C-alpha positions as CSV (number, residue, x, y, z in Angstrom):
1,M,155.3,115.2,93.2
2,E,158.6,115.7,91.4
3,A,156.8,116.0,88.1
4,I,154.7,118.9,89.4
5,G,157.8,120.7,90.6
6,E,159.4,120.4,87.2
7,S,156.1,121.6,85.7
8,M,156.2,124.7,87.9
9,S,159.7,125.6,86.8
10,S,158.7,125.2,83.2
11,H,155.7,127.5,83.7
12,V,157.9,130.2,85.1
13,E,160.3,130.0,82.1
14,S,157.3,130.1,79.7
15,L,156.0,133.3,81.4
16,K,159.5,134.9,81.1
17,R,159.6,134.0,77.4
18,G,156.1,135.5,76.8
19,R,157.0,138.7,78.6
20,K,160.2,139.1,76.5
21,V,158.3,138.8,73.2
22,A,155.5,141.1,74.4
23,L,157.9,143.8,75.5
24,T,159.9,143.6,72.3
25,A,156.7,143.8,70.2
26,T,155.6,146.8,72.3
27,V,158.8,148.8,71.5
28,I,158.7,147.9,67.8
29,I,155.0,148.7,67.3
30,L,155.5,152.0,69.2
31,L,158.3,153.1,66.9
32,L,156.3,152.1,63.9
33,A,153.2,154.0,65.1
34,S,155.3,157.1,65.7
35,S,156.8,156.9,62.2
36,K,153.3,156.6,60.7
37,L,152.0,159.6,62.6
38,V,155.0,161.8,61.8
39,T,155.0,160.8,58.1
40,G,151.3,161.2,57.9
41,Y,151.4,164.8,59.3
42,L,154.4,165.8,57.2
43,F,152.8,164.6,54.0
44,D,149.2,165.3,54.9
45,S,148.2,161.6,54.5
46,R,145.0,161.1,56.4
47,I,145.1,157.3,55.7
48,L,148.6,157.0,57.2
49,I,147.5,159.1,60.2
50,A,144.5,156.8,60.8
51,D,146.8,153.8,60.5
52,G,149.2,155.3,63.0
53,L,146.4,155.8,65.5
54,H,145.4,152.2,65.0
55,S,149.0,151.0,65.6
56,G,149.0,153.2,68.8
57,V,146.0,151.1,70.0
58,D,147.9,148.0,69.2
59,T,150.8,149.3,71.3
60,L,148.6,149.7,74.3
61,A,147.1,146.3,73.8
62,I,150.5,144.5,73.5
63,F,151.8,146.5,76.5
64,A,148.7,145.3,78.5
65,S,149.5,141.7,77.6
66,W,153.1,142.1,78.8
67,F,151.7,143.6,82.1
68,G,149.4,140.7,82.4
69,L,152.2,138.1,81.9
70,W,154.3,140.0,84.4
71,L,151.5,139.8,87.0
72,A,151.0,136.1,86.2
73,S,154.7,135.4,86.8
74,Q,154.7,136.8,90.4
75,K,155.2,134.3,93.2
76,K,152.2,132.9,95.0
77,S,151.4,134.4,98.4
78,K,149.0,133.9,101.3
79,K,146.6,136.4,99.8
80,F,146.9,134.9,96.3
81,P,147.6,131.1,96.9
82,Y,146.6,130.3,93.4
83,G,148.9,132.9,91.8
84,L,148.0,135.8,89.6
85,Y,147.5,133.8,86.4
86,R,144.1,135.2,85.8
87,A,145.5,138.7,85.5
88,E,146.6,137.5,82.0
89,T,143.0,136.4,81.3
90,F,141.7,139.8,82.4
91,V,144.2,141.6,80.2
92,T,143.1,139.4,77.3
93,L,139.6,140.8,77.9
94,V,140.9,144.3,77.8
95,I,142.7,143.5,74.6
96,G,139.5,142.3,73.0
97,V,137.8,145.6,73.9
98,F,140.6,147.5,72.3
99,I,140.5,145.4,69.1
100,A,136.7,145.9,68.9
101,L,136.9,149.6,69.4
102,A,139.7,149.9,66.8
103,G,137.6,148.0,64.3
104,L,134.6,150.3,64.9
105,E,136.9,153.3,64.4
106,N,138.0,151.9,61.1
107,V,134.4,151.2,60.0
108,F,133.5,154.9,60.6
109,A,136.7,156.0,58.9
110,G,136.0,153.9,55.9
111,Y,132.5,155.1,55.7
112,R,133.6,158.7,55.7
113,K,136.1,158.0,53.0
114,L,133.3,156.8,50.7
115,F,132.2,160.4,50.4
116,L,135.6,162.1,50.0
117,S,136.7,163.1,46.5
118,P,140.4,162.2,45.8
119,T,142.6,165.3,45.2
120,P,145.6,165.3,42.8
121,Q,148.9,165.1,44.6
122,E,152.6,164.2,44.1
123,F,153.7,160.6,44.4
124,P,153.9,159.9,48.1
125,I,157.3,158.1,48.3
126,L,157.9,158.2,52.0
127,P,154.3,157.2,53.0
128,V,154.6,154.2,50.6
129,V,157.9,153.2,52.1
130,V,156.5,153.4,55.7
131,S,153.5,151.3,54.6
132,V,155.7,148.6,53.1
133,L,157.8,148.7,56.3
134,S,154.6,148.3,58.3
135,L,153.7,145.2,56.3
136,A,157.0,143.6,57.0
137,V,157.0,144.5,60.7
138,S,153.4,143.3,61.1
139,C,154.3,140.0,59.5
140,Y,157.3,139.5,61.8
141,I,155.5,140.4,65.0
142,A,152.5,138.2,64.1
143,R,154.6,135.1,63.5
144,K,156.7,135.7,66.7
145,E,153.6,136.3,68.9
146,R,151.8,133.3,67.5
147,E,154.8,130.9,67.9
148,T,155.4,132.0,71.5
149,G,151.7,132.2,72.4
150,T,151.2,128.7,71.1
151,A,154.3,127.4,72.9
152,I,153.3,128.9,76.3
153,N,149.5,128.7,75.8
154,S,149.1,132.5,76.3
155,R,145.7,133.7,75.2
156,A,146.9,137.4,75.4
157,L,149.8,136.8,72.9
158,L,147.6,134.7,70.7
159,A,145.0,137.5,70.6
160,N,147.8,140.0,69.8
161,A,149.0,137.6,67.0
162,S,145.6,137.5,65.5
163,E,145.4,141.3,65.5
164,A,148.9,141.5,64.0
165,F,147.9,139.2,61.2
166,L,144.9,141.5,60.5
167,D,147.4,144.4,60.6
168,I,149.1,142.9,57.6
169,G,145.9,143.2,55.7
170,T,145.2,146.7,57.1
171,S,148.7,147.8,56.1
172,F,148.1,146.5,52.6
173,V,144.8,148.3,52.5
174,V,146.6,151.5,53.6
175,L,149.3,151.0,51.0
176,M,146.6,150.5,48.3
177,G,144.7,153.4,49.6
178,I,147.7,155.7,49.3
179,L,148.3,154.6,45.8
180,L,144.6,154.8,44.8
181,A,144.3,158.2,46.3
182,Y,147.3,159.3,44.2
183,A,145.6,157.7,41.1
184,A,142.3,159.5,42.0
185,V,140.2,156.2,42.1
186,P,137.0,156.8,44.2
187,H,135.3,154.6,46.8
188,V,137.6,151.5,46.6
189,E,139.7,152.6,49.6
190,G,136.6,153.2,51.8
191,I,134.9,149.9,50.9
192,T,138.1,147.8,51.5
193,I,138.7,149.5,54.9
194,I,135.2,148.8,56.0
195,L,135.5,145.1,55.2
196,I,138.8,144.8,57.1
197,A,137.4,146.7,60.0
198,L,134.4,144.3,60.3
199,L,136.9,141.4,60.5
200,I,138.7,143.3,63.3
201,V,135.4,143.9,65.2
202,R,134.6,140.2,64.9
203,L,138.1,139.3,66.3
204,G,137.6,141.7,69.1
205,I,134.2,140.3,70.1
206,K,135.8,136.8,70.1
207,N,138.6,137.9,72.4
208,V,136.1,139.4,74.8
209,W,133.8,136.4,74.8
210,T,136.5,133.8,75.5
211,P,138.0,135.5,78.6
212,V,134.5,136.1,80.0
213,M,133.9,132.3,79.7
214,V,137.3,131.6,81.4
215,L,136.5,134.0,84.3
216,M,133.1,132.2,84.7
217,D,135.0,128.8,84.8
218,A,133.3,127.5,81.7
219,N,134.4,124.1,80.3
220,L,136.3,125.3,77.1
221,D,137.9,122.0,76.2
222,P,135.6,119.0,76.5
223,E,137.9,116.9,74.3
224,L,140.8,117.3,76.8
225,Q,138.4,116.5,79.7
226,E,137.4,113.2,78.0
227,E,141.0,112.4,77.2
228,I,142.1,112.9,80.8
229,E,139.2,110.8,82.1
230,E,140.2,107.9,79.8
231,K,143.8,108.1,80.9
232,V,143.0,108.2,84.6
233,Y,140.6,105.3,84.3
234,G,143.5,103.2,83.1
235,V,145.5,103.8,86.3
236,T,145.8,100.7,88.5
237,G,143.5,100.9,91.5
238,V,141.1,103.4,90.0
239,K,137.6,101.9,90.0
240,G,135.9,104.8,88.3
241,V,136.3,108.5,87.4
242,T,133.4,110.4,88.8
243,G,134.4,113.8,87.5
244,V,137.2,115.8,85.8
245,K,137.0,119.6,86.0
246,I,139.4,121.9,84.1
247,R,139.8,125.5,85.1
248,Q,141.6,127.9,82.8
249,S,143.8,130.3,84.7
250,G,145.7,132.6,82.5
251,P,148.0,130.6,80.2
252,F,147.7,127.5,82.4
253,R,145.1,125.1,83.5
254,M,144.2,123.6,86.8
255,V,142.6,120.2,87.0
256,E,140.3,118.8,89.7
257,C,139.8,115.0,89.4
258,S,137.4,112.8,91.5
259,I,138.1,109.1,91.3
260,A,136.6,106.1,93.0
261,A,138.7,103.5,94.7
262,S,138.2,100.4,96.9
263,P,136.6,101.5,100.2
264,S,138.9,99.1,102.1
265,L,142.1,100.9,101.0
266,S,144.5,102.2,103.6
267,V,145.3,105.9,103.7
268,Y,148.8,105.1,102.4
269,K,147.4,103.1,99.4
270,A,144.8,105.8,98.6
271,H,147.5,108.4,98.6
272,E,149.6,106.2,96.3
273,I,146.8,106.1,93.7
274,A,146.4,109.9,93.9
275,D,150.1,110.4,93.3
276,R,149.9,108.1,90.3
277,V,147.0,110.1,88.8
278,E,148.8,113.4,89.5
279,D,152.0,112.2,87.9
280,L,150.2,110.9,84.8
281,I,148.4,114.2,84.2
282,A,151.5,116.3,84.9
283,H,153.8,114.2,82.5
284,N,151.3,114.2,79.6
285,Y,150.0,117.8,79.6
286,R,152.6,120.6,79.9
287,Q,149.9,123.3,80.0
288,I,148.4,122.0,83.3
289,E,149.8,123.9,86.3
290,S,148.3,121.9,89.2
291,V,146.3,118.7,89.8
292,F,144.0,118.1,92.7
293,V,142.8,114.5,93.2
294,H,139.8,113.6,95.4
295,I,139.3,109.9,96.2
296,E,135.8,108.6,97.0
297,P,134.9,105.0,98.0
298,S,133.9,102.9,95.0
299,R,130.2,102.1,94.7
300,Q,130.3,100.0,91.6
301,D,127.1,98.5,90.3
302,V,128.8,95.6,88.7
303,V,131.9,93.9,90.2
304,S,134.1,91.0,89.1
305,A,134.8,88.3,91.7
306,I,136.8,85.0,91.8
307,M,136.3,82.0,94.2
308,P,138.4,78.9,94.6
309,V,136.0,75.9,94.3
310,Q,136.2,72.1,94.8
311,D,133.9,71.2,91.9
312,I,132.0,72.5,88.9
313,H,128.3,72.7,89.7
314,G,127.5,76.3,88.8
315,L,126.4,78.4,91.8
316,D,126.1,75.3,93.9
317,S,129.9,74.7,93.7
318,K,131.6,74.4,97.1
319,L,134.4,76.7,98.2
320,H,137.8,75.1,98.6
321,G,139.7,75.5,101.8
322,H,142.8,77.3,100.4
323,F,143.1,79.7,97.5
324,G,146.2,78.4,95.8
325,R,145.4,74.7,96.1
326,A,141.9,74.7,94.7
327,P,141.4,72.5,91.6
328,Y,139.1,75.1,90.0
329,F,138.3,78.8,90.1
330,M,135.0,80.4,89.3
331,I,135.0,84.0,87.9
332,L,131.7,85.9,88.3
333,R,130.1,89.2,87.3
334,M,127.6,90.3,89.8
335,D,125.5,93.3,90.8
336,K,123.1,93.9,93.6
337,E,120.5,91.5,92.3
338,S,122.0,89.1,89.7
339,V,125.0,86.9,89.3
340,E,126.5,85.7,86.0
341,I,129.2,83.0,85.8
342,E,131.8,84.4,83.4
343,D,134.3,81.6,83.4
344,F,135.6,78.5,85.1
345,Y,139.3,78.3,85.4
346,Y,141.1,75.0,85.8
347,N,144.1,75.2,88.1
348,E,146.7,73.9,85.7
349,F,149.5,74.7,88.2
350,L,148.7,71.8,90.4
351,S,150.8,69.5,88.3
352,E,153.8,67.9,90.0
353,K,156.3,70.4,88.4
354,E,154.3,73.5,89.1
355,R,153.2,73.1,92.7
356,I,155.4,75.7,94.2
357,H,153.7,79.1,94.8
358,V,150.6,78.0,93.0
359,G,148.5,80.9,94.2
360,V,150.9,83.4,92.8
361,K,150.8,81.8,89.4
362,V,147.0,81.7,89.5
363,I,146.8,85.4,90.4
364,R,149.1,86.3,87.5
365,A,146.9,84.3,85.2
366,V,143.5,85.8,86.2
367,I,144.4,89.3,87.3
368,T,143.8,90.5,83.7
369,H,140.1,89.9,84.2
370,G,139.9,93.1,86.1
371,L,139.1,91.5,89.5
372,D,137.5,93.5,92.2
373,I,136.9,90.8,94.9
374,V,138.3,87.5,96.0
375,F,136.2,85.1,98.3
376,T,138.4,82.5,100.0
377,P,138.7,80.8,103.4
378,K,142.4,81.6,103.6
379,I,145.2,82.8,101.4
380,G,149.0,82.8,101.5
381,E,151.2,85.7,102.2
382,I,152.6,86.4,98.7
383,S,149.2,85.9,97.1
384,F,147.6,88.2,99.6
385,H,150.0,91.0,99.0
386,M,149.8,90.6,95.2
387,L,146.1,91.0,95.3
388,R,146.3,94.0,97.6
389,D,148.9,95.6,95.4
390,N,146.4,95.3,92.6
391,F,143.7,96.9,94.8
392,V,141.6,93.7,95.0
393,E,139.4,93.3,98.1
394,I,139.7,89.9,99.9
395,Y,136.7,88.5,101.9
396,K,136.7,85.4,104.1
397,A,134.2,82.8,103.2
398,E,134.0,79.5,105.0
399,E,135.1,76.3,103.4
400,G,132.3,74.2,102.1
401,L,129.9,77.1,101.5
402,S,128.3,77.1,98.1
403,V,129.1,80.0,95.8
404,R,125.4,81.0,96.0
405,E,125.6,81.1,99.9
406,A,128.9,83.1,99.9
407,I,127.4,85.7,97.6
408,S,124.2,86.0,99.7
409,R,126.3,86.5,102.9
410,Y,128.4,89.2,101.1
411,R,125.3,91.1,100.1
412,D,124.0,90.9,103.7
413,N,127.4,92.3,104.9
414,L,128.1,89.0,106.8
415,L,131.5,88.4,105.4
416,E,134.6,90.0,107.0
417,P,137.5,91.3,104.9
418,I,140.8,89.5,105.2
419,V,143.3,92.1,106.4
420,A,146.3,89.8,106.8
421,P,147.5,86.6,105.1
422,H,147.2,83.1,106.6
423,P,150.1,82.4,109.0
424,A,153.1,80.9,107.3
425,E,152.9,77.2,107.2
426,E,154.7,74.3,105.7
427,S,152.6,73.4,102.7
428,Q,151.5,69.9,101.9
429,V,153.5,70.0,98.7
430,E,156.7,70.9,100.6
431,K,156.0,68.1,103.1
432,E,155.6,65.6,100.3
433,Q,158.8,66.8,98.7
434,M,160.7,66.4,102.0
435,V,159.4,62.8,102.4
436,D,160.4,62.0,98.8
437,R,164.0,63.3,99.5
438,K,164.3,61.3,102.7
439,E,163.1,58.1,101.1
440,S,165.5,58.5,98.2
């Protein structure tokens, strides 16, 4: 849970950083728009006046993104337990509408300019200077908004950055238009403005469509969903991932994850698995604001099982009386109808030098098989807890039963789970060692 707390603090700082950039951009673009309008009126430059109005629209859009980030940074409350992050998404939608309208306005303006005859005039020094300044400012604002928007995953700032990059082209068109108007070249200015305006309209439509999808909780990042599913499936104790849902909420994302775990797990163990999954996601994805994990009982079609056996006679092999002291182990893959012997494992730890904690050594050797179930008459304390810590279910099967009979009883729900280890006892090995020491 500590990771999620650190993530929350990081998100607050990200929102503050985004607000600062948006407010700075608002002031700069407002001053630039004012200079364009004043210069355009003073020098009777209709191109510069139109560009000034367009910059005014940009100012409103950037201010709207600042307002959205400000709302998103407000504390959660009883009325808004998930925060106001989606205010930023709504503002992005508004920005998209502004961009589309500005693009249509430029389309009509360019169309009208196709039919205007250029008139001779003096070289417009100040309008040219303002246009060059607009190019430089647009370039700076675009880079700053894109860097910050990418860093904090703010769609509003990224939308503004895209618009600012197009403003560079628009400012260049304005500059060329002013120079071409001075040179009395017909049509070129209007055609170029129409092309740029169509690009602006396309960007506006895109920035309307994406927020609409976000507000409708559409899955906008299937690759991230698959990546999270793969990581979660690798968490110890997770038997399956039944669903990962990603919800975009402003600059952040919220994840709902349903996983399958052993039905015999205690509440404490189930909560431990959920914490592991939450920590994994929070540590690997900074843009995720919260994680909700729902645990369901596993209903695997195919499970891996291990049995201690006395001999090697396939499914007719007999179960040994104690897990760690069995001469052989049979590893099976089974579903509701069929059983497949995957491997026979010889208990190499029964040699004279290795006979202390044999069960523990066996478990370490076979746990990599991805075991789900152990069938045994009884099991020692350390072995029991090792298996439970690896979320392996343990069922009691009587000594002397064949493997086939034990599986049949399991399918008929006749085997009881072992919920505690076999009482501590002095092992036969330890007795033999004590006798040897006394005799010597």
